[in-house]
Rosetta silent file (secondary structure, phi, psi, omega in degrees, C-alpha in Angstrom):
SEQUENCE: MESLMDILEDLGPVFLGSRLKRLAERLQAGAAEVLAEAELGVQPSHMPVLAALDRENMLIGQLAQAVGMSQPGVTRSVAQLVELGLAETQCTEDQRRRLASLTPAGKAMMVRARALVWPRLDAAVKEICPISPDLFCEQIAAIEAKLAEKRLAEYGPHTHRPALQIRDYEESVAACFRDINLEWIDDMFVVEDADLEVLDHPQEAIIQPGGEILFVESPDLGVIGTCALRKTGQGSFELTKMGVRSTARGLKAGEFLLQAAICRAGEIGAQELYLLTNSACQPAIHLYEKLGFSHDAGIMERYGARYARCDVAMLFTGTF
SCORE:     score description
SCORE:     0.000 S_00000001
   1 L     0.000  130.852 -178.723  -23.138  -31.285  -11.923 S_00000001
   2 L   -69.555  134.931 -179.477  -23.412  -27.895  -10.235 S_00000001
   3 L   -71.157  148.919 -179.412  -21.286  -25.198  -11.855 S_00000001
   4 L   -74.555  149.769  178.715  -18.463  -23.710   -9.814 S_00000001
   5 L   -69.399  140.620  172.433  -18.774  -20.224   -8.390 S_00000001
   6 L  -115.571   93.651 -172.648  -16.996  -17.412  -10.251 S_00000001
   7 H   -64.072  -34.158  179.994  -16.486  -14.811   -7.550 S_00000001
   8 H   -66.510  -38.096  178.430  -14.964  -12.261   -9.946 S_00000001
   9 H   -71.831  -41.265 -177.202  -18.000  -12.440  -12.202 S_00000001
  10 H   -62.582  -38.342 -174.474  -20.457  -12.380   -9.295 S_00000001
  11 H   -89.198   -4.930  169.353  -18.971   -9.242   -7.737 S_00000001
  12 H    58.937 -133.652 -172.269  -18.807   -7.333  -11.019 S_00000001
  13 H   -58.956  -26.287 -179.047  -17.159   -3.871  -11.161 S_00000001
  14 H   -58.756  -33.471 -178.778  -15.739   -4.112   -7.629 S_00000001
  15 H  -110.084   32.148 -178.099  -13.258   -6.698   -8.918 S_00000001
  16 H   -59.009  -42.582 -179.794  -12.746   -5.186  -12.367 S_00000001
  17 H   -59.417  -45.620  179.370   -8.959   -5.033  -11.931 S_00000001
  18 H   -66.938  -36.505  179.515   -8.740   -8.719  -11.019 S_00000001
  19 H   -65.180  -44.187  179.301  -11.140   -9.620  -13.826 S_00000001
  20 H   -67.458  -34.933  177.946   -9.053   -7.762  -16.418 S_00000001
  21 H   -64.116  -43.193  178.181   -5.869   -9.318  -15.040 S_00000001
  22 H   -63.465  -42.741  178.274   -7.372  -12.787  -15.457 S_00000001
  23 H   -61.951  -43.329 -179.791   -8.525  -11.921  -18.974 S_00000001
  24 H   -61.909  -40.767  179.692   -5.071  -10.563  -19.836 S_00000001
  25 H   -63.374  -38.628  178.775   -3.398  -13.742  -18.581 S_00000001
  26 H   -68.972  -41.695  178.007   -5.672  -15.872  -20.780 S_00000001
  27 H   -65.356  -40.313  179.244   -5.082  -13.693  -23.824 S_00000001
  28 H   -64.483  -39.427  179.042   -1.324  -13.711  -23.198 S_00000001
  29 H   -63.369  -41.296  177.737   -1.326  -17.508  -22.904 S_00000001
  30 H   -66.344  -40.195  178.050   -3.119  -17.790  -26.230 S_00000001
  31 H   -64.107  -35.203  178.957   -0.745  -15.328  -27.874 S_00000001
  32 H   -63.792  -37.149  177.333    2.197  -17.343  -26.563 S_00000001
  33 H   -63.531  -43.829 -179.529    0.831  -20.429  -28.344 S_00000001
  34 H   -64.057  -42.453  178.431    0.529  -18.527  -31.619 S_00000001
  35 H   -62.969  -39.843 -179.980    4.072  -17.160  -31.266 S_00000001
  36 H   -65.760  -41.343  179.512    5.402  -20.640  -30.516 S_00000001
  37 H   -64.436  -32.596  178.712    3.696  -22.104  -33.570 S_00000001
  38 L   -81.498   -5.263  177.173    5.256  -19.343  -35.687 S_00000001
  39 L    55.216   46.977  179.477    8.648  -20.230  -34.138 S_00000001
  40 L   -89.750  -17.532  174.322    9.540  -16.603  -33.464 S_00000001
  41 L    76.099   17.977  179.148   11.340  -17.365  -30.189 S_00000001
  42 L  -127.529  166.712  178.221    9.852  -14.480  -28.189 S_00000001
  43 L  -102.021  159.422  177.580    7.189  -14.064  -25.518 S_00000001
  44 H   -55.561  -34.084 -179.171    4.047  -11.911  -25.720 S_00000001
  45 H   -64.892  -21.452  178.074    5.590   -9.520  -23.172 S_00000001
  46 H   -79.341  -23.650 -168.924    8.367   -8.766  -25.698 S_00000001
  47 H   -64.244  -41.407  177.736    6.016   -7.806  -28.493 S_00000001
  48 H   -60.144  -39.029  179.393    5.068   -4.249  -27.412 S_00000001
  49 H   -65.898  -44.601  178.782    8.767   -3.375  -27.069 S_00000001
  50 H   -63.001  -41.834 -179.525    9.560   -4.919  -30.436 S_00000001
  51 H   -64.712  -38.572  179.168    6.619   -3.154  -32.079 S_00000001
  52 H   -66.784  -44.292 -179.335    7.693    0.209  -30.665 S_00000001
  53 H   -71.681  -21.098  176.996   11.300   -0.232  -31.817 S_00000001
  54 H   -69.634  -23.656  177.756   10.057   -1.383  -35.185 S_00000001
  55 H   -83.227  -45.047  179.834    8.685    2.127  -35.654 S_00000001
  56 L  -164.139  156.952  174.038   11.731    4.035  -34.449 S_00000001
  57 L   -68.111  144.020 -175.632   14.805    3.835  -32.250 S_00000001
  58 E  -141.542  149.495  167.751   14.074    4.997  -28.710 S_00000001
  59 E   -70.714  155.457 -176.859   15.735    5.869  -25.448 S_00000001
  60 H   -57.405  -42.191  178.956   14.805    3.493  -22.638 S_00000001
  61 H   -62.866  -41.576  178.156   12.691    6.184  -20.941 S_00000001
  62 H   -64.950  -38.815 -179.299   10.848    6.949  -24.164 S_00000001
  63 H   -65.143  -41.389  178.009   10.287    3.250  -24.730 S_00000001
  64 H   -60.317  -41.814  179.464    8.830    2.812  -21.237 S_00000001
  65 H   -67.937  -38.607 -176.798    6.386    5.628  -21.910 S_00000001
  66 H   -66.479  -36.251 -176.606    5.460    4.276  -25.338 S_00000001
  67 H  -100.988   -2.903  177.833    4.565    0.792  -24.075 S_00000001
  68 L    69.996   33.474  178.537    3.184    1.855  -20.679 S_00000001
  69 L  -115.537  163.943  174.642    5.646   -0.171  -18.640 S_00000001
  70 L   -69.703  153.460 -179.776    7.963    0.718  -15.783 S_00000001
  71 H   -62.488  -41.559  175.951   11.484    1.676  -16.799 S_00000001
  72 H   -60.884  -37.787  178.858   13.061   -1.287  -14.927 S_00000001
  73 H   -65.069  -41.519  177.681   10.616   -3.618  -16.706 S_00000001
  74 H   -66.072  -40.201  178.623   11.515   -2.193  -20.105 S_00000001
  75 H   -59.122  -42.080  178.174   15.215   -2.402  -19.271 S_00000001
  76 H   -65.147  -43.881 -179.670   14.811   -6.120  -18.508 S_00000001
  77 H   -62.280  -43.248  179.211   12.860   -6.735  -21.706 S_00000001
  78 H   -63.406  -41.954  179.044   15.450   -4.931  -23.822 S_00000001
  79 H   -60.667  -39.229  177.927   18.251   -6.888  -22.150 S_00000001
  80 H   -66.106  -40.143  179.081   16.456  -10.133  -22.997 S_00000001
  81 H   -68.463  -32.885  175.225   16.002   -9.051  -26.614 S_00000001
  82 H   -63.442  -43.170  178.840   19.681   -8.139  -26.794 S_00000001
  83 H   -62.136  -34.765  179.654   20.545  -11.664  -25.623 S_00000001
  84 L   -79.155   -5.816  179.794   18.280  -13.060  -28.337 S_00000001
  85 L    79.999   14.933 -176.559   20.071  -10.943  -30.929 S_00000001
  86 L   -98.372  -16.419 -179.120   16.914   -9.027  -31.796 S_00000001
  87 E  -140.800  164.466  176.065   17.839   -5.646  -30.290 S_00000001
  88 E  -146.593  157.444  177.943   20.904   -3.606  -29.468 S_00000001
  89 E  -130.258  153.605  174.882   21.664   -0.559  -27.344 S_00000001
  90 E  -146.756  148.897 -178.649   24.246    2.164  -27.510 S_00000001
  91 E   -70.982  145.570  174.697   25.135    5.077  -25.282 S_00000001
  92 L   -81.696 -179.022 -175.500   24.076    8.561  -26.330 S_00000001
  93 L   -60.270  -35.672 -178.108   26.502   11.465  -26.455 S_00000001
  94 L   -82.583   -0.133  174.797   26.141   12.306  -22.760 S_00000001
  95 L    67.432    3.697 -177.496   26.944    8.644  -21.863 S_00000001
  96 L  -106.261  -13.114 -179.194   24.086    8.547  -19.365 S_00000001
  97 L  -125.758  150.278 -176.866   21.241    7.331  -21.579 S_00000001
  98 E  -115.732  135.185  179.191   20.979    4.315  -23.826 S_00000001
  99 E  -100.096  126.102 -179.320   19.325    4.223  -27.223 S_00000001
 100 E  -101.459  145.782  178.258   17.622    0.945  -28.153 S_00000001
 101 E  -153.250  163.374  176.842   17.066   -0.276  -31.690 S_00000001
 102 E   -83.774  144.941  171.834   16.285   -3.468  -33.579 S_00000001
 103 L   -82.429  169.992  174.269   19.023   -5.503  -35.174 S_00000001
 104 H   -54.606  -36.458  178.011   18.566   -6.826  -38.739 S_00000001
 105 H   -66.330  -37.567  177.979   17.412  -10.089  -37.148 S_00000001
 106 H   -65.951  -40.779  179.107   14.889   -8.175  -35.074 S_00000001
 107 H   -66.587  -39.049  178.458   13.544   -6.368  -38.095 S_00000001
 108 H   -65.696  -39.280  178.543   13.260   -9.640  -40.009 S_00000001
 109 H   -63.473  -37.232  178.805   11.436  -11.224  -37.079 S_00000001
 110 H   -68.138  -32.416  175.229    8.953   -8.350  -37.041 S_00000001
 111 H   -61.464  -43.722  179.292    8.245   -8.896  -40.743 S_00000001
 112 H   -67.043  -38.996 -179.541    7.351  -12.489  -39.908 S_00000001
 113 H   -63.434  -43.302 -179.924    5.271  -11.417  -36.880 S_00000001
 114 H   -66.274  -29.657 -178.066    3.212   -9.002  -38.949 S_00000001
 115 H   -86.221  -38.035 -171.488    2.639  -11.693  -41.590 S_00000001
 116 H  -103.221  -29.739 -170.847    2.107  -14.790  -39.420 S_00000001
 117 L  -105.863  -50.779 -173.335    0.964  -13.641  -35.957 S_00000001
 118 H   -59.851  -45.743  179.181   -0.816  -10.314  -36.077 S_00000001
 119 H   -61.215  -37.708 -178.698   -3.518  -11.284  -38.627 S_00000001
 120 H   -67.392  -43.953  178.958   -4.277  -14.465  -36.683 S_00000001
 121 H   -67.656  -38.731  179.067   -4.556  -12.666  -33.357 S_00000001
 122 H   -61.141  -44.260  179.838   -6.613   -9.866  -34.905 S_00000001
 123 H   -66.696  -38.870 -179.421   -9.093  -12.372  -36.340 S_00000001
 124 H   -65.185  -42.966 -179.609   -9.269  -14.291  -33.058 S_00000001
 125 H   -65.118  -41.283  178.691  -10.009  -11.179  -31.009 S_00000001
 126 H   -62.647  -33.077 -178.535  -12.724  -10.095  -33.443 S_00000001
 127 H   -73.865  -36.963 -175.917  -14.293  -13.543  -33.145 S_00000001
 128 H   -91.343  -16.663 -175.815  -14.365  -13.654  -29.338 S_00000001
 129 L   -83.915  123.822 -176.631  -15.167  -10.010  -28.663 S_00000001
 130 L   -74.090  -14.980  174.431  -18.954   -9.432  -28.337 S_00000001
 131 L  -123.277  176.420  178.908  -18.595   -5.793  -29.391 S_00000001
 132 L   -58.102  125.061  177.528  -16.340   -4.065  -31.882 S_00000001
 133 H   -56.374  -34.049  177.760  -12.714   -4.589  -30.737 S_00000001
 134 H   -64.363  -41.893  178.312  -12.005   -0.998  -31.772 S_00000001
 135 H   -66.019  -40.734  178.474  -14.815    0.237  -29.508 S_00000001
 136 H   -60.102  -43.886  178.995  -13.592   -1.995  -26.683 S_00000001
 137 H   -65.892  -34.440  176.771  -10.089   -0.527  -27.033 S_00000001
 138 H   -64.508  -38.755  178.763  -11.552    2.982  -27.019 S_00000001
 139 H   -67.254  -39.799  176.501  -13.296    2.218  -23.726 S_00000001
 140 H   -62.526  -42.767  179.245  -10.052    0.905  -22.245 S_00000001
 141 H   -61.799  -36.907  179.120   -8.273    4.059  -23.407 S_00000001
 142 H   -66.052  -40.260  177.399  -10.944    6.174  -21.714 S_00000001
 143 H   -64.494  -44.013  179.573  -10.427    4.307  -18.423 S_00000001
 144 H   -62.093  -37.583  179.091   -6.658    4.702  -18.703 S_00000001
 145 H   -65.036  -39.799  177.737   -7.074    8.431  -19.313 S_00000001
 146 H   -64.438  -41.326 -179.919   -9.181    8.761  -16.168 S_00000001
 147 H   -71.858  -21.349  174.769   -6.593    6.880  -14.110 S_00000001
 148 H   -73.938  -28.160  179.404   -3.891    9.149  -15.521 S_00000001
 149 H   -72.890  -43.851  177.996   -5.797   12.130  -14.111 S_00000001
 150 L  -161.136  162.300 -176.172   -6.027   10.725  -10.581 S_00000001
 151 L   -68.058  155.054 -179.871   -5.795    7.477   -8.646 S_00000001
 152 H   -55.674  -38.707 -177.233   -8.744    5.086   -8.433 S_00000001
 153 H   -64.638  -17.224 -179.647   -9.033    5.757   -4.693 S_00000001
 154 H   -87.518   -8.315  177.830   -9.757    9.417   -5.431 S_00000001
 155 L   -91.581  163.938  174.529  -12.878    8.588   -7.451 S_00000001
 156 L    77.994  171.617  179.802  -16.299    7.795   -6.058 S_00000001
 157 L   -69.201  149.810 -179.633  -17.897    8.849   -2.782 S_00000001
 158 L  -109.341   17.110 -179.350  -15.697    8.957    0.285 S_00000001
 159 L   -79.357    0.739  179.011  -18.482    8.416    2.778 S_00000001
 160 L   -67.979  -20.502  175.801  -17.413    4.793    3.229 S_00000001
 161 L   -84.422  114.500 -177.690  -15.194    5.972    6.069 S_00000001
 162 L   -65.945  151.761  176.796  -17.470    6.281    9.090 S_00000001
 163 L   -65.464  128.872 -178.869  -17.311    9.436   11.173 S_00000001
 164 L   -97.257  146.077  179.824  -14.960    8.826   14.085 S_00000001
 165 E  -133.539  148.890  175.491  -15.569   10.184   17.559 S_00000001
 166 E   -94.025  136.932 -179.390  -13.491   10.453   20.713 S_00000001
 167 E  -128.382  135.927  178.825  -14.970    9.033   23.872 S_00000001
 168 E   -80.280  165.411 -178.537  -13.695    9.483   27.421 S_00000001
 169 L   -66.417  136.252  169.063  -13.122    6.672   29.874 S_00000001
 170 L  -155.301  161.493 -172.544  -16.084    5.194   31.713 S_00000001
 171 H   -58.819  -31.197 -176.632  -16.771    1.822   33.264 S_00000001
 172 H   -65.473  -21.237  179.466  -18.996    0.680   30.385 S_00000001
 173 H  -118.181    9.963 -178.401  -16.007    0.683   27.998 S_00000001
 174 H   -58.470  -37.408 -178.738  -13.247   -0.153   30.481 S_00000001
 175 H   -63.620  -29.701  179.261  -13.016   -3.710   29.141 S_00000001
 176 H   -64.434  -35.451  178.814  -12.209   -2.357   25.664 S_00000001
 177 H   -58.555  -44.780  179.697   -9.061   -0.719   27.033 S_00000001
 178 H   -70.985  -48.884 -173.619   -7.769   -4.103   28.163 S_00000001
 179 H   -64.358  -44.132 -177.726   -8.982   -6.171   25.209 S_00000001
 180 H   -63.776  -41.351 -178.919   -7.696   -3.860   22.446 S_00000001
 181 H   -73.095  -39.188  177.728   -4.243   -3.622   23.988 S_00000001
 182 H   -63.417  -31.205  179.618   -3.909   -7.307   24.760 S_00000001
 183 H   -59.175  -51.210 -175.484   -4.762   -8.019   21.117 S_00000001
 184 H   -80.661  -34.524 -179.908   -1.759   -6.178   19.687 S_00000001
 185 H   -66.164  -47.359 -178.365    0.694   -6.831   22.546 S_00000001
 186 H   -66.917  -28.005  179.786    0.033  -10.568   22.592 S_00000001
 187 H   -72.402  -34.547 -173.084    0.222  -10.672   18.790 S_00000001
 188 H  -108.508  -28.743 -172.621    3.660   -9.031   18.596 S_00000001
 189 L  -136.483 -163.443  172.888    5.326   -9.426   21.985 S_00000001
 190 L  -107.295  131.208  178.692    5.009  -11.039   25.411 S_00000001
 191 L   -66.911  125.482 -176.381    2.573   -9.414   27.824 S_00000001
 192 L  -101.635  164.725  177.875    4.642   -8.029   30.698 S_00000001
 193 H   -59.258  -36.672  179.195    3.772   -7.309   34.329 S_00000001
 194 H   -62.668  -31.904  175.799    4.053   -3.603   33.550 S_00000001
 195 H   -67.901  -49.605 -176.119    1.293   -4.070   30.939 S_00000001
 196 H   -64.934  -32.925  177.812   -1.042   -5.906   33.287 S_00000001
 197 H   -56.160  -40.413 -179.310   -0.520   -3.343   36.036 S_00000001
 198 H   -83.663  -44.359 -174.037   -2.113   -0.731   33.785 S_00000001
 199 H   -70.404  -34.030 -179.849   -4.610   -2.879   31.870 S_00000001
 200 L   -83.662  -20.591 -176.751   -6.041   -4.619   34.932 S_00000001
 201 L  -136.416   61.077 -175.257   -6.197   -1.470   37.073 S_00000001
 202 H   -63.728  -34.379  178.567   -6.743    1.515   34.734 S_00000001
 203 H   -62.351  -50.745 -177.050   -8.443    3.629   37.416 S_00000001
 204 H   -70.084  -38.601 -174.014   -5.600    3.267   39.892 S_00000001
 205 H   -83.173  -31.605 -173.154   -2.777    3.376   37.322 S_00000001
 206 H  -116.386  -58.429 -168.925   -4.041    6.104   34.969 S_00000001
 207 H   -69.471  -53.321 -174.148   -7.149    8.013   36.040 S_00000001
 208 L   -61.675  -37.816  178.448   -6.627    8.618   39.785 S_00000001
 209 L   -73.232   -3.059  177.825   -3.048    9.992   39.473 S_00000001
 210 L   111.036   14.152  179.061   -4.307   12.617   37.001 S_00000001
 211 L   -95.096 -172.646 -177.489   -4.091   10.882   33.630 S_00000001
 212 E  -138.337  148.790  170.372   -6.622   10.226   30.890 S_00000001
 213 E  -123.892  126.000 -178.740   -7.852    7.258   28.874 S_00000001
 214 E  -114.831  152.073  175.537   -9.372    7.985   25.473 S_00000001
 215 E  -129.113  150.116  171.654  -11.293    5.802   23.069 S_00000001
 216 E  -115.850  134.680 -179.653  -12.102    6.214   19.399 S_00000001
 217 E  -135.332  156.620  175.490  -15.348    4.776   18.127 S_00000001
 218 E  -121.405  153.171 -178.617  -17.277    4.595   14.880 S_00000001
 219 L   -58.856  -32.090 -174.764  -21.066    4.419   14.472 S_00000001
 220 L   -88.961  -35.400 -171.363  -20.827    1.052   12.747 S_00000001
 221 L  -107.599   -7.859 -177.546  -18.060   -0.711   14.668 S_00000001
 222 E    76.684 -150.150 -179.685  -18.280    0.761   18.144 S_00000001
 223 E   -71.310  122.699 -175.603  -15.086    1.274   20.126 S_00000001
 224 E  -121.188   -7.217 -178.944  -12.183    0.489   17.798 S_00000001
 225 E  -161.409  162.369 -179.101   -9.151    2.052   19.480 S_00000001
 226 E  -156.642  160.800  171.481   -7.782    3.429   22.711 S_00000001
 227 E  -160.831  164.871 -178.385   -4.796    5.113   24.311 S_00000001
 228 E  -130.024  150.701  170.581   -3.801    6.534   27.673 S_00000001
 229 E  -112.492  104.284 -175.420   -1.993    9.592   28.982 S_00000001
 230 E   -97.693  121.362 -179.471   -0.205    8.388   32.105 S_00000001
 231 E   -76.075  123.513 -177.646    1.057   11.072   34.468 S_00000001
 232 E  -120.873    6.781  179.430    4.620   10.287   35.483 S_00000001
 233 E   172.971  176.476  178.976    5.683   13.584   37.028 S_00000001
 234 L   -64.421  110.328 -179.067    4.821   17.245   37.340 S_00000001
 235 L    75.354    6.108 -177.870    3.785   18.222   33.809 S_00000001
 236 E  -111.957  128.817 -178.963    5.170   14.921   32.443 S_00000001
 237 E  -133.766  141.656  173.502    2.924   12.380   30.696 S_00000001
 238 E  -100.760  126.412  170.153    3.567    9.100   28.920 S_00000001
 239 E   -79.782  114.924 -171.554    1.474    8.330   25.856 S_00000001
 240 E  -142.514  166.093  176.026    0.884    4.648   26.402 S_00000001
 241 E    50.210   53.075  177.301   -1.315    1.672   25.624 S_00000001
 242 E  -101.070  123.847  179.473   -2.329    2.911   22.191 S_00000001
 243 E  -154.477  155.467  177.409   -3.933    0.332   19.957 S_00000001
 244 E  -128.982  138.051  179.899   -6.560   -0.086   17.233 S_00000001
 245 L   -58.894  141.614 -179.957   -8.548   -3.239   16.569 S_00000001
 246 H   -61.640  -28.148 -179.529   -7.272   -5.186   13.575 S_00000001
 247 H   -73.202  -10.099 -177.372  -10.805   -5.218   12.149 S_00000001
 248 H  -110.727   10.753 -179.824  -10.755   -1.399   11.922 S_00000001
 249 L   -66.249  144.503 -178.234   -7.498   -0.911   10.055 S_00000001
 250 L   100.421   -9.761  179.684   -7.721    1.404    7.080 S_00000001
 251 L   -92.275   -1.795 -176.583  -10.027    3.897    8.788 S_00000001
 252 L    60.360   31.513  179.577   -7.102    6.059   10.009 S_00000001
 253 H   -66.713  -34.293 -179.912   -8.440    5.656   13.520 S_00000001
 254 H   -63.053  -44.179  179.340   -4.905    5.613   14.930 S_00000001
 255 H   -66.150  -42.276  178.303   -4.052    9.009   13.492 S_00000001
 256 H   -60.397  -43.777 -178.881   -7.391   10.444   14.611 S_00000001
 257 H   -68.054  -42.163 -178.998   -6.842    9.094   18.126 S_00000001
 258 H   -64.322  -41.390  177.076   -3.241   10.288   18.350 S_00000001
 259 H   -59.755  -42.364  179.465   -4.209   13.820   17.315 S_00000001
 260 H   -66.031  -38.605 -179.308   -6.895   13.841   20.012 S_00000001
 261 H   -66.305  -39.377  178.639   -4.467   12.528   22.631 S_00000001
 262 H   -64.220  -43.796  177.880   -1.926   15.256   21.841 S_00000001
 263 H   -62.143  -42.922 -179.669   -4.636   17.922   22.150 S_00000001
 264 H   -64.881  -37.494  178.018   -5.855   16.421   25.420 S_00000001
 265 H   -59.448  -41.825  177.387   -2.310   16.363   26.780 S_00000001
 266 H   -64.516  -37.975 -178.683   -2.081   20.086   26.173 S_00000001
 267 H   -66.303  -31.322 -177.342   -5.452   20.654   27.841 S_00000001
 268 L   -96.770   12.361  171.580   -4.398   18.870   31.048 S_00000001
 269 L    89.268   22.785  179.105   -1.158   20.794   31.319 S_00000001
 270 L   -67.280  129.370  172.762    1.422   18.475   29.800 S_00000001
 271 L  -105.147  -22.514  177.438    4.825   20.095   29.411 S_00000001
 272 E  -135.795  123.665  177.382    6.510   16.839   28.443 S_00000001
 273 E  -125.619  121.178 -176.408    4.805   14.107   26.412 S_00000001
 274 E  -135.345  169.885  177.115    6.798   11.014   25.581 S_00000001
 275 E  -147.548  157.257  178.108    6.286    7.407   24.523 S_00000001
 276 E  -124.481  132.047 -178.073    8.128    4.103   24.658 S_00000001
 277 E  -150.038 -167.128 -178.231    7.828    1.538   21.905 S_00000001
 278 L  -126.661  146.048 -176.467    9.668   -1.104   19.910 S_00000001
 279 L   -63.524  -15.160  177.047   11.350   -0.830   16.509 S_00000001
 280 L   -71.713  -16.955 -177.932    9.121   -3.653   15.225 S_00000001
 281 L   -91.434   55.984 -173.985    6.189   -1.208   15.328 S_00000001
 282 H   -61.159  -42.954  178.220    7.301    0.699   12.239 S_00000001
 283 H   -58.925  -40.138  179.151    3.846    1.859   11.046 S_00000001
 284 H   -67.054  -40.730 -179.579    3.179    3.326   14.503 S_00000001
 285 H   -62.774  -41.772  177.297    6.610    4.961   14.639 S_00000001
 286 H   -60.976  -38.593  178.689    6.027    6.601   11.249 S_00000001
 287 H   -66.236  -43.782  178.464    2.720    7.944   12.569 S_00000001
 288 H   -59.736  -44.221  179.535    4.383    9.311   15.712 S_00000001
 289 H   -62.768  -40.984 -178.811    7.030   11.031   13.592 S_00000001
 290 H   -60.226  -35.735 -174.813    4.366   12.454   11.288 S_00000001
 291 L   -99.754   13.797  167.992    2.529   14.071   14.221 S_00000001
 292 L   111.805    8.982  176.869    5.543   15.604   15.923 S_00000001
 293 E   -92.280  143.432  178.798    7.407   13.000   17.968 S_00000001
 294 E  -126.948  148.194  177.421   11.200   12.722   17.716 S_00000001
 295 E   -64.465  137.563 -172.325   13.583    9.999   18.869 S_00000001
 296 L  -142.113  116.090 -178.792   15.140   11.029   22.163 S_00000001
 297 H   -67.629  -33.021 -179.895   18.081    9.424   23.968 S_00000001
 298 H   -64.527  -41.048  177.406   17.276   11.269   27.198 S_00000001
 299 H   -64.614  -41.019  178.406   13.796    9.755   27.357 S_00000001
 300 H   -60.795  -43.377 -178.315   15.261    6.330   26.703 S_00000001
 301 H   -65.898  -38.351 -176.134   17.763    6.763   29.526 S_00000001
 302 H   -79.737  -37.887 -169.963   15.127    7.970   31.998 S_00000001
 303 H  -124.257  -10.205 -169.960   12.225    5.680   31.194 S_00000001
 304 H   -60.282  -26.076 -177.332   13.321    2.958   28.739 S_00000001
 305 H   -74.648   -4.257 -177.195   13.812    0.256   31.381 S_00000001
 306 H   -62.908  -33.677  179.526   10.085    0.294   32.143 S_00000001
 307 L  -125.961  137.389  178.826    9.422   -2.342   29.473 S_00000001
 308 L   -63.660  -30.636 -176.124   11.713   -5.198   28.433 S_00000001
 309 L   -83.652   -6.202 -174.212   10.607   -4.757   24.800 S_00000001
 310 L   -73.098  121.571  171.113   11.390   -1.017   24.684 S_00000001
 311 L  -135.634    9.268  177.237   14.147   -0.037   22.246 S_00000001
 312 E  -136.264  129.094  175.562   12.608    3.207   20.950 S_00000001
 313 E  -128.243  136.282 -175.724   11.856    6.334   23.015 S_00000001
 314 E  -135.188  148.977 -179.741   10.288    9.458   21.553 S_00000001
 315 E  -122.709  135.461  178.832    9.479   12.950   22.784 S_00000001
 316 E   -73.742  121.442 -177.739    6.748   15.205   21.439 S_00000001
 317 L  -115.578    8.791  177.945    8.470   18.301   20.018 S_00000001
 318 L   -87.259 -158.846 -178.933    5.440   19.852   18.332 S_00000001
 319 L  -110.007  130.386  179.041    2.930   22.324   19.688 S_00000001
 320 L   -71.295    0.000    0.000    0.107   21.210   21.973 S_00000001
């Protein structure tokens, strides 16, 4: 019988986090069996908290730091131990912090854990670990220290993000303007006549009246995003039909494109740059806010009826 694929093993370091999580779940399951056989009435997740309190009484914040857990997670664990009669808490003098400690039952349980559980688990780990468990723990500590210095995403080369370039409208990429926008509009809303008027006739609707259509492309993926600056009055432009292919998310192409569109608006004499969108597009709205757009009731009143889905209107208040 052919052995089943182990994708985590095959892909090695790339999936180290998932591999360690799987290993931790297996070790925790085994520890739970040992605890159950010893009839201690606790789960493996309780043991670090119990071990820390067995050394000294601690404030919840100190306890979270000692066991490397979030404060809400430690608070839940302590509450569970209180229910089991193994721990207790009391307010400190300022009444805002709680000091946790073991009850006599908790201390007695820890005596049993050290006698019945810890030696068994220690021997089991030494038996299954192909290198010294102490050395293995030292390597884990070294990794944790590195992650304390900076996030994983900040390590390694950053050349995985391809260089992005802005490309002006031309007939050879005209179809991308339509396809990219129909992808996101059809996915989230209903395509309206006002959409098709622009997407089917970009020359007549955007270019000829004095507007611009921009594209963002990467060397590897080609054209991945687009947007238009539609002239709607003397010095007034609508930022419209902005979209990025779903296959290119994570490259920050939208931010790159929006910055270029704002600069281009200034170059072509925009005195007013606005946009119309929908509150369901929260990631896009956050990006607009980040780059200088503000919600504007006047824009909504003047232009909001253009699209049935429009319930958000924004005006660029930054500097071109």
